[in-house]
C-alpha positions in Angstrom: 0.1 21.3 -17.8 -0.1 18.1 -15.7 2.7 15.5 -15.9 1.8 12.2 -17.3 2.0 9.3 -14.9 5.0 6.9 -15.5 4.0 3.4 -16.7 3.3 1.0 -13.6 6.2 -1.1 -12.8 5.5 -4.8 -13.3 6.2 -5.7 -9.4 3.9 -2.9 -8.4 1.0 -4.2 -10.8 1.7 -7.7 -9.6 1.5 -6.7 -5.9 -1.9 -4.7 -6.6 -3.3 -8.0 -8.1 -2.0 -10.2 -5.3 -3.6 -7.7 -2.6 -6.8 -7.5 -4.5 -6.9 -11.2 -4.6 -6.3 -11.4 -0.8 -9.1 -8.8 0.0 -11.5 -10.8 -2.1 -10.5 -13.9 -0.1 -11.0 -12.0 3.2 -14.2 -10.7 2.0 -15.6 -14.1 1.1 -14.3 -15.8 4.1 -16.7 -13.5 6.2 -19.5 -14.0 3.8 -19.7 -10.5 2.8 -20.7 -8.9 -0.7 -18.7 -6.0 -2.1 -21.8 -4.0 -1.4 -21.6 -4.7 2.2 -18.0 -4.0 2.5 -18.4 -0.8 0.6 -21.2 0.1 3.1 -19.0 -0.6 6.1 -16.1 1.3 4.7 -18.1 4.4 3.6 -17.1 4.1 -0.1 -18.5 2.9 -3.4 -18.9 -0.7 -4.6 -17.1 0.4 -7.5 -14.0 1.3 -5.4 -14.1 -2.0 -3.6 -14.3 -3.7 -7.0 -11.4 -1.8 -8.5 -9.2 -2.7 -5.4 -10.2 -6.3 -5.7 -9.5 -6.4 -9.4 -6.0 -4.9 -8.9 -6.5 -1.5 -10.1 -5.1 1.3 -8.0 -7.2 3.1 -5.4 -6.3 5.5 -2.8 -4.5 4.5 0.4 -7.2 5.8 2.2 -9.7 3.6 0.4 -7.4 0.7 0.9 -7.3 1.3 4.6 -11.0 1.8 4.9 -11.8 -1.5 3.1 -9.0 -3.3 5.4 -10.7 -1.8 8.4 -14.2 -3.1 7.2 -12.6 -6.5 6.9 -10.8 -6.5 10.1 -7.4 -6.6 8.9 -6.3 -3.0 9.1 -4.1 -3.6 12.0 -2.2 -6.4 10.2 -1.7 -4.1 7.2 -0.2 -1.3 9.3 2.0 -3.8 11.3 3.4 -5.0 7.8 5.1 -1.8 7.2 6.5 -1.2 10.6 10.1 -0.5 10.1 11.2 -1.8 13.4 9.8 -5.2 12.6 12.6 -5.6 10.1 16.3 -6.6 10.6 17.5 -3.3 9.3 15.0 -1.3 11.5 16.1 -3.3 14.7 19.5 -2.7 13.9 19.3 0.9 13.5 16.7 1.5 16.2 19.1 3.1 18.4 20.2 5.6 15.9 18.9 9.1 15.9 16.6 9.4 12.7 17.0 12.8 10.8 14.1 14.9 10.8 14.2 15.1 7.0 16.4 13.3 4.3 17.8 15.3 1.5 19.1 13.6 -1.6 22.9 13.0 -1.6 24.9 15.5 -3.8 26.6 13.7 -6.7 30.1 15.0 -7.5 31.5 15.3 -11.0 33.7 12.2 -10.4 30.6 10.1 -9.2 28.6 11.0 -12.4 31.3 10.1 -14.9 30.7 6.5 -15.4 
């Protein structure tokens, strides 16, 4: 039996709406229809419309649309960890190959 998805956190829902709005603006600035963007991205018009309306679509579809609008590089750069203060401060540290959850002792779990 499949697990039910947890409710969408408000900040995530707000970000989806904001990103969708930004994609609409990019499309309109370039004088493109949703159909044209979909054709360039190799996806359906419905997928473009879902992203623009703030519904969740796959990361792949989001990147396809961003590429079709010429903003994929900006989107990828936005999540570069080394463009942040924390990333730059820790740049010289050796990153672990895998991160395991910290073990919580009995003392830590009493609270």
